[in-house]
C-alpha positions as CSV (number, residue, x, y, z in Angstrom):
1,X,31.1,77.2,-55.0
2,X,27.8,76.0,-56.3
3,X,27.2,72.5,-57.7
4,X,24.7,71.9,-60.4
5,X,22.9,68.7,-59.4
6,X,19.9,69.3,-61.6
7,X,18.9,66.3,-63.8
8,X,16.5,68.4,-65.9
9,X,17.3,68.6,-69.5
10,X,20.2,66.0,-69.3
11,X,20.5,63.3,-71.9
12,X,20.6,60.3,-69.6
13,X,17.5,59.1,-71.3
14,X,19.7,58.0,-74.2
15,X,21.8,55.8,-71.9
16,X,18.7,54.4,-70.2
17,X,17.0,53.7,-73.5
18,X,20.0,52.0,-75.2
19,X,20.6,49.9,-72.0
20,X,17.0,48.8,-71.9
21,X,17.1,47.8,-75.6
22,X,20.3,45.8,-75.2
23,X,19.0,44.1,-72.0
24,X,15.6,43.2,-73.4
25,X,17.1,42.0,-76.7
26,X,19.6,39.8,-74.9
27,X,16.9,38.3,-72.6
28,X,14.6,37.5,-75.5
29,X,17.3,35.9,-77.6
30,X,18.9,34.1,-74.6
31,X,15.6,32.7,-73.3
32,X,13.8,31.9,-76.6
33,X,16.7,30.6,-78.7
34,X,19.2,29.2,-76.2
35,X,17.6,28.3,-72.9
36,X,14.0,27.4,-73.8
37,X,14.7,23.6,-74.1
38,X,16.7,23.6,-70.9
39,X,14.0,25.5,-69.1
40,X,11.5,22.9,-70.4
41,X,13.6,20.1,-68.9
42,X,13.9,22.0,-65.6
43,X,10.1,22.7,-65.4
44,X,9.4,19.1,-66.2
45,X,11.7,17.9,-63.5
46,X,10.6,20.3,-60.8
47,X,6.9,19.8,-61.5
48,X,7.2,16.0,-61.8
49,X,6.0,16.2,-65.4
50,X,2.7,17.9,-64.4
51,X,3.3,21.2,-66.2
52,X,4.6,22.1,-69.6
53,X,6.9,25.0,-70.4
54,X,5.8,27.2,-73.3
55,X,8.8,28.9,-75.1
56,X,7.0,32.1,-76.0
57,X,5.0,32.6,-72.8
58,X,8.0,31.7,-70.7
59,X,10.2,34.1,-72.5
60,X,7.7,37.0,-72.2
61,X,7.0,36.3,-68.5
62,X,10.7,36.0,-67.4
63,X,11.8,39.0,-69.5
64,X,9.1,41.2,-68.1
65,X,9.8,40.1,-64.5
66,X,13.5,40.8,-64.9
67,X,12.8,44.2,-66.4
68,X,10.4,45.1,-63.5
69,X,13.1,44.1,-61.1
70,X,15.5,46.5,-62.9
71,X,13.0,49.3,-62.7
72,X,12.6,48.7,-58.9
73,X,16.4,48.8,-58.4
74,X,16.5,52.0,-60.5
75,X,14.1,53.6,-58.1
76,X,16.3,52.8,-55.2
77,X,19.6,53.7,-57.0
78,X,18.8,56.4,-59.6
79,X,22.0,56.0,-61.7
80,X,21.0,57.9,-64.7
81,X,24.2,58.4,-66.7
82,X,27.5,57.0,-65.3
83,X,27.2,53.2,-64.7
84,X,23.5,53.2,-65.2
85,X,23.8,49.5,-66.3
86,X,24.7,48.6,-62.7
87,X,20.9,48.8,-62.0
88,X,20.6,45.7,-64.3
89,X,22.9,43.6,-62.1
90,X,20.3,41.9,-59.9
91,X,18.3,41.0,-63.0
92,X,21.3,39.6,-64.8
93,X,22.2,37.6,-61.6
94,X,18.7,36.2,-61.5
95,X,19.1,35.2,-65.2
96,X,22.4,33.5,-64.5
97,X,20.9,31.6,-61.6
98,X,18.1,30.5,-63.9
99,X,20.7,29.1,-66.3
100,X,22.4,27.2,-63.5
101,X,19.1,25.6,-62.3
102,X,17.9,24.8,-65.9
103,X,21.4,23.4,-66.8
104,X,21.0,20.5,-64.5
105,X,24.1,21.3,-62.5
106,X,22.2,21.1,-59.3
107,X,22.0,23.9,-56.6
108,X,24.9,23.5,-54.2
109,X,25.7,25.7,-51.3
110,X,28.3,27.5,-53.4
111,X,25.5,28.7,-55.8
112,X,23.6,30.1,-52.8
113,X,26.5,31.8,-51.1
114,X,28.2,33.3,-54.2
115,X,25.1,35.2,-55.5
116,X,24.5,36.6,-52.0
117,X,28.2,37.7,-51.8
118,X,28.0,39.3,-55.2
119,X,24.8,41.2,-54.3
120,X,26.4,42.6,-51.2
121,X,29.5,43.8,-53.1
122,X,27.2,45.2,-55.9
123,X,25.0,47.0,-53.4
124,X,28.0,48.7,-51.6
125,X,29.6,49.7,-54.9
126,X,26.4,51.0,-56.4
127,X,25.5,53.0,-53.3
128,X,29.0,54.5,-53.2
129,X,28.8,55.5,-56.9
130,X,25.4,57.2,-56.2
131,X,26.9,59.2,-53.4
132,X,29.9,60.2,-55.5
133,X,27.8,61.3,-58.4
134,X,25.3,63.2,-56.3
135,X,27.0,66.5,-56.9
136,X,28.3,65.9,-60.3
137,X,27.3,68.2,-63.1
138,X,24.9,66.8,-65.7
139,X,26.5,64.9,-68.6
140,X,25.9,65.1,-72.3
141,X,25.5,61.4,-72.9
142,X,24.8,61.0,-76.6
143,X,25.0,57.8,-78.6
144,X,28.7,57.8,-79.1
145,X,29.8,59.4,-75.9
146,X,32.3,58.0,-73.4
147,X,29.5,57.5,-70.9
148,X,27.5,55.4,-73.3
149,X,30.4,53.1,-74.1
150,X,31.3,52.7,-70.4
151,X,27.7,51.5,-69.8
152,X,27.8,49.2,-72.8
153,X,31.1,47.6,-71.6
154,X,29.5,47.0,-68.2
155,X,26.5,45.4,-69.8
156,X,28.8,43.2,-72.0
157,X,30.6,42.0,-68.9
158,X,27.3,41.0,-67.2
159,X,26.2,39.3,-70.4
160,X,29.4,37.3,-70.4
161,X,28.8,36.4,-66.8
162,X,25.4,35.0,-67.6
163,X,26.7,32.8,-70.5
164,X,29.6,31.5,-68.3
165,X,27.1,30.5,-65.5
166,X,24.8,28.6,-68.0
167,X,25.3,25.0,-69.1
168,X,26.8,25.4,-72.6
169,X,27.5,21.7,-73.2
170,X,26.5,21.1,-76.8
171,X,25.4,17.5,-76.4
172,X,23.2,18.4,-73.4
173,X,21.5,21.1,-75.5
174,X,21.1,18.7,-78.4
175,X,19.3,16.2,-76.1
176,X,17.0,18.8,-74.6
177,X,16.1,20.2,-78.0
178,X,15.5,16.7,-79.5
179,X,13.2,15.8,-76.7
180,X,11.2,19.0,-77.2
181,X,10.9,18.3,-80.9
182,X,10.0,14.6,-80.3
183,X,7.3,15.7,-77.8
184,X,5.9,18.0,-80.5
185,X,6.1,15.2,-83.1
186,X,8.6,17.1,-85.3
187,X,10.7,14.2,-86.4
188,X,12.4,15.9,-89.3
189,X,13.5,18.8,-87.0
190,X,14.7,16.3,-84.4
191,X,16.9,14.5,-86.9
192,X,18.6,17.8,-87.9
193,X,19.6,18.6,-84.4
194,X,23.3,18.5,-84.1
195,X,23.6,16.6,-87.4
196,X,26.9,18.4,-88.3
197,X,28.5,17.8,-84.9
198,X,30.9,14.9,-84.1
199,X,29.9,15.1,-80.4
200,X,27.4,12.7,-78.9
201,X,26.7,10.5,-75.9
202,X,24.7,7.3,-75.1
203,X,21.4,9.1,-74.6
204,X,21.7,11.2,-77.8
205,X,22.4,8.1,-79.8
206,X,19.4,6.4,-78.3
207,X,17.1,9.4,-79.2
208,X,18.4,9.5,-82.7
209,X,17.9,5.7,-83.2
210,X,14.3,6.1,-82.0
211,X,13.6,9.1,-84.2
212,X,15.1,7.3,-87.2
213,X,13.1,4.2,-86.5
214,X,9.9,6.3,-86.2
215,X,10.7,7.7,-89.7
216,X,11.6,4.3,-91.1
217,X,15.3,5.3,-91.7
218,X,17.2,3.6,-88.9
219,X,18.9,1.1,-91.2
220,X,19.8,3.7,-93.8
221,X,21.0,6.7,-91.7
222,X,22.0,5.5,-88.2
223,X,25.8,5.8,-88.9
224,X,25.4,9.2,-90.5
225,X,25.6,10.4,-86.9
226,X,28.3,9.7,-84.4
227,X,27.3,6.6,-82.5
228,X,28.3,6.2,-78.9
229,X,27.8,3.2,-76.7
230,X,26.7,-0.4,-77.5
231,X,23.5,-2.1,-78.6
232,X,22.4,-2.1,-75.0
233,X,22.1,1.7,-75.1
234,X,19.5,1.7,-77.8
235,X,16.8,1.1,-75.3
236,X,16.6,3.4,-72.2
237,X,16.7,2.4,-68.6
238,X,17.2,-1.4,-69.1
239,X,19.6,-3.2,-66.8
240,X,22.7,-2.8,-69.0
241,X,21.8,0.6,-70.6
242,X,23.5,3.9,-69.9
243,X,21.0,5.9,-71.9
244,X,18.1,7.9,-70.4
245,X,15.9,10.7,-71.6
246,X,15.8,14.0,-69.8
247,X,12.0,14.4,-70.1
248,X,10.7,12.5,-73.1
249,X,8.7,9.5,-71.7
250,X,10.5,6.2,-71.9
251,X,7.1,4.6,-72.3
252,X,6.8,6.1,-75.7
253,X,9.9,4.3,-76.8
254,X,8.7,1.0,-75.3
255,X,5.4,1.4,-77.0
256,X,7.2,1.9,-80.3
257,X,8.9,-1.4,-79.7
258,X,6.0,-3.3,-78.3
259,X,5.9,-3.5,-74.5
260,X,7.6,-2.2,-71.3
261,X,10.6,-4.3,-70.2
262,X,10.5,-6.1,-66.9
263,X,12.8,-4.7,-64.1
264,X,16.4,-6.0,-64.4
265,X,16.0,-7.1,-68.0
266,X,18.9,-6.4,-70.4
267,X,18.3,-4.8,-73.7
268,X,19.1,-8.0,-75.6
269,X,16.8,-10.1,-73.5
270,X,14.1,-7.5,-73.8
271,X,14.1,-7.5,-77.6
272,X,14.2,-11.3,-77.6
273,X,11.3,-11.5,-75.2
274,X,9.2,-9.1,-77.4
275,X,9.7,-11.5,-80.4
276,X,9.1,-14.6,-78.3
277,X,5.9,-13.2,-76.9
278,X,4.7,-12.0,-80.2
279,X,4.6,-8.4,-78.9
280,X,7.4,-7.0,-81.1
281,X,6.5,-4.3,-83.6
282,X,8.1,-4.0,-87.0
283,X,10.7,-1.7,-85.5
284,X,12.3,-4.4,-83.4
285,X,14.0,-6.2,-86.3
286,X,16.1,-3.1,-87.2
287,X,16.8,-2.5,-83.5
288,X,18.2,-6.1,-83.4
289,X,20.2,-5.8,-86.6
290,X,21.5,-2.3,-86.0
291,X,22.5,-3.3,-82.4
292,X,24.6,-6.1,-83.9
293,X,26.3,-3.6,-86.2
294,X,26.9,-1.1,-83.3
295,X,28.6,-4.0,-81.5
296,X,30.6,-4.8,-84.7
297,X,29.3,-8.3,-84.5
298,X,29.5,-9.0,-88.3
299,X,29.1,-12.8,-87.8
300,X,26.0,-12.4,-85.7
301,X,24.6,-9.9,-88.1
302,X,25.2,-12.3,-91.1
303,X,23.5,-15.2,-89.2
304,X,20.5,-13.0,-88.2
305,X,19.7,-10.8,-91.2
306,X,18.1,-13.7,-93.1
307,X,15.5,-14.0,-90.3
308,X,14.1,-10.6,-91.2
309,X,15.2,-9.9,-94.8
310,X,15.5,-11.9,-98.0
311,X,19.2,-11.7,-98.8
312,X,20.3,-12.0,-102.4
313,X,22.3,-10.0,-104.9
314,X,19.0,-9.1,-106.7
315,X,17.2,-7.8,-103.6
316,X,17.7,-4.3,-102.4
317,X,18.6,-3.9,-98.7
318,X,18.9,-0.8,-96.5
319,X,22.2,1.1,-97.0
320,X,24.0,0.0,-93.7
321,X,23.0,-3.6,-94.2
322,X,24.5,-3.6,-97.7
323,X,27.7,-2.0,-96.4
324,X,27.9,-4.5,-93.5
325,X,27.4,-7.6,-95.8
326,X,29.9,-6.4,-98.3
327,X,32.4,-5.8,-95.5
328,X,31.7,-9.2,-94.1
329,X,32.0,-10.9,-97.5
330,X,35.5,-9.4,-98.0
331,X,36.7,-10.0,-94.5
332,X,35.8,-13.7,-94.0
333,X,37.6,-16.5,-95.8
334,X,34.5,-18.8,-95.4
335,X,31.5,-16.4,-94.9
336,X,28.2,-17.7,-93.7
337,X,26.7,-16.0,-96.7
338,X,28.1,-14.1,-99.7
339,X,26.6,-10.9,-100.8
340,X,27.4,-8.6,-103.7
341,X,26.0,-5.3,-104.7
342,X,27.6,-3.6,-107.7
343,X,27.5,0.0,-106.4
344,X,28.4,-0.9,-102.8
345,X,31.2,-3.3,-104.0
346,X,32.7,-0.5,-106.1
347,X,32.4,2.0,-103.2
348,X,34.2,-0.4,-100.9
349,X,36.9,-1.0,-103.4
350,X,37.4,2.8,-103.7
351,X,37.6,3.0,-99.9
352,X,40.4,0.4,-99.9
353,X,42.3,2.2,-102.6
354,X,42.0,5.5,-100.7
355,X,43.3,3.8,-97.5
356,X,46.3,2.4,-99.4
357,X,47.4,5.9,-100.5
358,X,48.2,7.0,-96.9
359,X,50.8,5.4,-94.7
360,X,50.1,7.7,-91.8
361,X,47.2,6.5,-89.7
362,X,46.0,10.0,-88.7
363,X,46.1,11.3,-92.3
364,X,44.3,8.2,-93.5
365,X,41.6,8.6,-90.9
366,X,41.1,12.3,-92.0
367,X,40.8,11.4,-95.6
368,X,38.4,8.6,-95.0
369,X,36.4,10.9,-92.7
370,X,36.1,13.4,-95.5
371,X,34.8,10.9,-98.0
372,X,33.1,8.1,-96.1
373,X,31.7,9.5,-92.8
374,X,28.1,8.3,-92.6
375,X,29.0,4.9,-93.9
376,X,29.1,1.8,-91.7
377,X,32.7,1.2,-92.9
378,X,33.9,4.4,-91.3
379,X,32.2,3.5,-88.0
380,X,33.5,-0.1,-88.0
381,X,37.1,0.9,-88.7
382,X,37.6,4.3,-87.2
383,X,35.1,5.1,-84.5
384,X,36.3,3.5,-81.3
C-alpha cells in the first residue's frame, strides 16, 4: 500500500490564509480598541512614568511580533490543514499573558506555572498530531469545508481564552481610558466615558469631578454620573481619601486647585488651607460645595453657599445647587435660608407626586430612576 503524503497542489493555503486573517484582525481590534489604555497604564507603571505607550505603534509592533512567533512555530510544526490553528497557540498565550500583566492583576507564581504547563501540553499534542497526519492524504480544504470549520472553532476557543485571562472590569477600563483622554486634554471624550453605566468607584468619581471642574460643569453635571464615596475622595491621595489615579499625575489635580497638600492632611483641611493661604483657585469653591452635597450635609451647604454665590430667587445658580436649596427649603421647618426657583420648585413637586403613586419601595426607586437620575434629588434619596 502506498501513501500519498505530497502537499503539492493541496488547498491548505485557504486554511492558512483564513486563520491568519482572523488572528490578525482579532489582535488589531483587541490591542487597539480594548487593551490600549490598559497597556498604557502598564507601561507607565513598569517604566516609572518615563516612557509613553502609543496606541497605533504598540498595536502594530505587538501584532507583528505575535505573527512572527506563529510563523516560527509553523516552521517547526507544519500543520497545513487539520488543526493548523494550533500553531497560533503560543502567540495567543503570549497575548493572554499581556492582558494579565496590563490588567493590574499582578504576576503570581500561578501565572508563571500555568502557561508553562499549557505550553508543554500543547507541544506534546501538536507533535502527536503532526506524526499522525504525516501519512494522511491531502485534503480539499475549501472555505466551507469541515477542515476549515474545525480550525475556526479552535481559533474561537483560543480567542475566548484570551478574553477570559484579561481584566474585563468595566470600571477599571473606564478609569484607564479617562486618564488617557485627560492626558491628551480631550475633556469632552473623558466625560463621555462610561456615562451610560451605573458602575463607578472612588477613583472614577474623583476623575469625573476633576474633568467636570476643568470644563466648568462640576456644579451642573456631577450627579449625572453615579457618585461613589464621600467629599474626601474628590482629592486624591490625601489622608482620608480612597481615590488614586492609575497614571494621571496627581500634581495636575493639585495644580488645578492651587497647591500640593501637606502629608497627612485631610481633604477638608486641604481645601480650607488653600483658601486661608490665598492659594485657592476658582475651582475650590465648587469642590467645597459639591463635597457638602456628596456628604448630604444640606445644613452645611446652606450655611456655606452664600460665601461663594449670591443667593436670591432672582439669581440663577448651577443646577445641583438649585436642587439642593429647594430640597433644603422643603425639608427644614426653620431653614437658614429660603430659596425658590419656579422651574425647580415645579420639578420637585412632580417628583413628590411621582413618589406618592408607588407604595412599593423598589418600584418607586425604578420610576424615579427613569425620570430623575442625574438630579441631586435622586442621589440624596436613593443612592446609598
